[in-house]
N, C-alpha and C positions, 0 to 999 in steps of 0.2 A: 753283217760284219764285212767290211771291205777287206779282202785279203791282199796280202802281199802276194800271196799265192792265191788270192782272190779276196775281194773286199767282202767279207762276210758281213752282210748287212751293215757295214760301216767300217770295219777294220780287220786286219788279219789276226789270226790267232797267234801268229808268230809275233805280232805286235805284243801279244801277251808276254811271250818269252822276253820280249824285247825291251821292256822298260825296267830292267832289273836294277836294283840298288843294292848290290851285294858287296860284301867286303872280301875281296880276294887280293892277295899281295902280288906284286911283281908285274912284269910286262916285258915285251921284247919287240925288236924290229929288225928287219934286214936292211942292208945299206944299198945305196944306189948313187950314181954320179949326179951331183947337183946341177941344176940349170939356172938360168937367170930369168925367172918368170915375170918380173915386174918391168923389164925393159925388152924391147924387141929382140927376138932371138935371131941370130944370123942363120941364113938358110943352111940346113944340115946339122945344126946344133941339136944334140939329144934333148928330149923332153921327158921329164920324170912325171909319172902318174902314180900316186900313192893309193894303196888299197888298205882300208882299216876295217878289221872285223874281230869278233870274239872267237879266235881260232882254238884257244884253250880255255880252261875254266868252265864255269857252268854253261856257257854258250857253245862250248866245243862240240857237243853232240849235234847241234844244229848247223854250225858254221865251219867245223873243222876242215872239211874238204873244199870249202868255197874258193880258196885262192886258185884252184885249178881252172875254174871258169874265167877268172880275171886274167890269169897269165896266158891262157890259150887264146883269148881275144887279142891280147897285146902281141903275142907271137905271130898270129895270123896277119895282123896289120903290118908288122915289121917285114914279114915275108913278101908283102905286096909293096914294099918300098917305104913303109912308115907313113907319116902324115905330111904331105907337101914337102917331102925330102928330109923330114926329121925322123930319126929313129926314136922309138918310145922305150923308156926305161921303167920297168915295173918296180915299185917299192912296196913290199908287203909288210904291214905292221900289225902285230897281235896285241890287242888291249887286254887279253886274258880275262875278259868279263869283269874287269875291275874298275869301279867308279873312280878310284884314285889314279888309275893308269890311262884312262881315256884322254884326259887333258894332255898328258905327256905324249901319247901317241899322235894326237892331232898336231900339237906344237912341233913334234919331231918331223912330221911330214912337211910342215910349212918351212921349218928351218933348213931342211935338206933340199929345198928348192923345187918341191912338187908344183907343177903348173896347175894341177887339179887333184882332187881327192875323190875316190870312189868309196862310199861308206856302206858297209853292211854290219854295222855295230848296233846292238840293242841299247848301247849307252851313248850314242853320238850326241843326243840332245844335251848331255851334260857338258859338252865341249864345243857346241855349234857356234858359240860366239867368236871363237878364235879364227876360223876361216872367214866368217862374215866380216870381222874387223880387218882382216888382211886382204879382203877382196879376192878370195880364192874360190873358184867354182867347185861345187860338190854335186856329184850324181850318186845314185844308188837307191837303196830301199827306204821308203818313207815311214816304216812301221815303228821306229824307235820312239818318236814323239811328235809334237805338233808343229815343230819349227819349219818343216818343209813347205807349209802353206801359210806361214805367219810372218808378218813384218817383224824385223827388218831383213829376214833371211832370203832375199831375192837372189842370192848367189847359189841357191840350192834347187836341184832339179831331180825329182823322183823319177827314176827310169822304169818303174813298174806301174804305178797308178797316177802319175802326175802329181803336181804339188797341191794336193787336195786340202779343202777346208777342214781343219781339225774338229770343228763343231758339226761334223757331217750328220745328216739325218738317217733314220732307219731306212733300210732297203728291202725290197720284196724278194730278193734272190733266194736267200736261204729258206725262208718260210715256205715259199712255193715248192722248192726242191723236196723238203721234208714232208710236206703234205702230200705231194705226188707219190711218195713211197709209203703212205699209210700212217704216218705219225699223227697222233692226236694230243699227247701230253709230253711236253718237252722238259728236259733237264739241260741246263747250260751253266758253265763254270768258268770263272776268271780268277787270276791271281790278285791278291789284295795289294801287292806292291806295285802293280802295273795299271795305270789309268787306261792304257790301250787295251789291255786284256779285259778289264772291267767293262769298257765300252763295247768291246766285241761281244761279250756275254749278254749284255743288256740289249744290244742291237739285234742279236740273233733271237732272243726271247720275244722281243716286240715284233720282229718280222714274222715269226711263227704265229703269234697271236693275231696279227693282221690277216694271215692266211686262213684263219678259222680254228686254229689250235688253242690249247690252253697251256699255261705255264705251271709246271709241277715243282721244279726247282730252279731258282736263279741264285747261284752262290758265287759271289765275288770276293770271298774271304779265304780262298785257297792259298796257303803259304807257298812261296816260290819253291819249285823243285820237288813238291810232294809226290810220293809214290804210294803212300798208305791211304787208301780210300775205303776202308772197311766201314766206317761210320757213314760216309757219303752214300755207299751202296745200300745200306739199310734204309736211309732216308728216301733214296730214290725209289726203292721198292714200296715203301709206305705211301709215297705220293703217286704211285702208279705210272711213272714215266715210261714211255715206249719209244721215245726218240731222243737223241742227244747230239749236241755239238759242244765240245769243250774248247775253250779259247786258251789253251795251255801249251806247253812245249810237248814234244813227242813223248818223252819219258813219262810225264804226268798223264797225257792223253791216253796212252796205251795202258798204263797202270789202272786208270779209272775204268776204261772199257773192260779190262780183265776182271776187276773187282765186281762190276755190275753183273757180268755173266756168271761169275762164281756164286753170287748171291741169288741167282735165278731171275734177274730182271730181264724180261722179254722185250727186246728192242726191235722195232720194225725198221728203223732207219737210224744209222749213225753216220755223221758227216764230220770228217777231219779237215780243217783248213790247211794243215801242214802234214807232212809225212810221206808224200808221194816221192819215192826215191828207191833205188835198188837196194840200199842197205836195210830197208824195212822188210823187204821180201825175204831176206836171209836172217832176220832177227828172231829171237825167241818169242816175240809177241805175234808173229805172223799168223799162226794158227787161230789165235783169238780174234783176229781182225777180218777173217773171211766173211764176205758179204757186206762189209762196211764200205762207205764211199769216201773218196778223197777229192779235194779240190786242187786244181793247178791253174794258177794265173797264166802260166806259160804253156804254149802249145806242146803237147806230148810228142816225143819222137815217134810214137806209134801212129801218129797222124801227120805224116811228113809233108812239108812244103819247103820253099827255098830257104827259109830261116832255120828250120830244124836240120836240113841237109848241110847247110853251111856250118852250123855249130857242131853237128856230129862229126863232120870231117876234121874240124879243128881239134875237137876233144880227142879223137882217135890219134891224130898226129902228134899233138903236143902234150896231152894229159894221159896218153896211153890207154884210153878207153878201148874196150872190146867192141865188136860190131853190134853186140846186143845190149850193151850198157847204155844207160840214159842218165841225165843229170838229176841231182837232187835239188831241192829248193834253193839252197845256198849257192850252188854252182850256176843255176839259171840267173839268180839275182846278180851275182858277181859279173857274169858275162854281159848282161844288159847294162849294168852300171858302166863298165868299160866301153861298151859299144856307144852309149850316148856321149860319154866324154870325148871319144874319138870323133864322133859326128860334129861336136862343138869345135874341136881343134881344126878339123877340116874346113869348116865354115869361117874360122877366124883368120884364115889366109896364111901367107908364107912366113910371117913373123909373128906368131901368136903370143899374146901376153895373157895373164890371168884375167884382166879386165876385158880384153877383146873376146876371150873365150866365153865369159859370162854373157856378153852382148850377143854373141853368136848363138849360144844355147837358147837364149830367150827369143831368138828369131826362128827357131825350129817350129814349124806349124803342123807337121805331120810325121809322127814318130810311132813306129810299132815294133821296133827291134827286128826289122826285116821279116815281119810276119809271126814272130814269137808271141806277141801280145794280142789279145782278142779285140782291143780297142785302139784307136789312133789318138795320140796325145798331141795337143797344141800348146806348146810352152809359152806362146805369145799371149795367151788368154787364160790359162788354167790356174795361175797362182791364186790360192785361196778359194778356189771354186771346186765343184764336184763334176765328174764326168756325167754325161746324160744317161749312160747305162753302166751297170756293173756286170761284167761277164767273166766266166771262168769255165774251164773244162772240168767235167765230173768223171772220175774213174772208179771202178769197183774192184775191190780186192778179191781175187779168185786164186785158186790153187797155184797156178803157174805165174802169177804176176798181176799187174794192173790192166784192166780192160776198160777202154773208154765207153761210157754209156751212150755217147753220140759223137759223131764227127764234128758237130757244131758246139760251141760254148753255150752254157746256160746263162741267160742274162736276167737282170732285175732292174727296177727303177726306184728312185728315192721317193719316200712318202712325204709330201709337203706338210710342214708344220710339226714334224717329229724331230727328236734329238736322241742320240745315244748317251747323253749326259746323265739321264735318269730314266728308269723304266716307266712306261705309261700304264 
């Protein structure tokens, strides 16, 4: 799954979360001063960048704090003089995890003059046609759907894994990790409502099978938001699973892990593609997660480099982080999405337009979010293709927090001739 927080043999588990088709009413947005993105902006004119995410609703537990990462990156840039003399104006829009609101959210961003959109919405695929038709650049997380690497959406630039081919093959990464920790029979789970989640579950199972393990449970029929896994735990025990990777959201992931332990399922290795964040350490589920492993697509603050030090300083200054606090998945993604958009605006010159920003972004040949990403992305060539390697950091849940298993990310390669569209 290729995660957002790492490509877990093909897609992130958050991708699971991410293709919701829920019915939630309402929506909201903040206001910002409009700009004139379709004509050259005079030097010094403010430039609005919109951020769209599921801050409330079913996606709230995953993305509720994410605007802090987006706004901190914008604030840091403005403190440095903005972009080529232009102040950046953040516009945060909440789609409330509502399929009926996501179109309104995207159209609102466009009508309010946003020169670009940063997306971390699990529902963005439902409204991707609007910025494409309006020639608006979009950066952010690719996990909501296939549009990031599919024609005609060449206005979109995934700031985490690149604009990957949605028909990605199985990857060796997760299977090798699980086998190295003694797993022999896997259970993997995906949401029925989410093609991304289902593919994540399939890809993980096949990756483990390729590594020499066997598939005990491959369940892609989990209802979205489930926290009752009593029956699933009984089946897992009957099938003798001893390793697990759930491609679900945190609430479901942790409820499943708890149910398995309560049923007496002895797990040698559990790997969560999401959940690395300070709120998990203080959650009621923490005691049940001890000894489990978590993936992080972004470099942990506990392994500092220039990128982590830059982000940490900005989060402390603008998001009021403590010195020991570190970002969760949503905050990392929002920061990277804003960072890539800023890079495009910088390259677009003194009077950027939406069109010139798209051209500039497509000309970025080496991007790693200042060292936060394990791989370097080339947007001039990656549209509809897959990176040569899939890499992520692995951390272990221990009493006092998350401990990196290694200072280096764990990498895997694609298996030629395979697909996560169906299990082999």
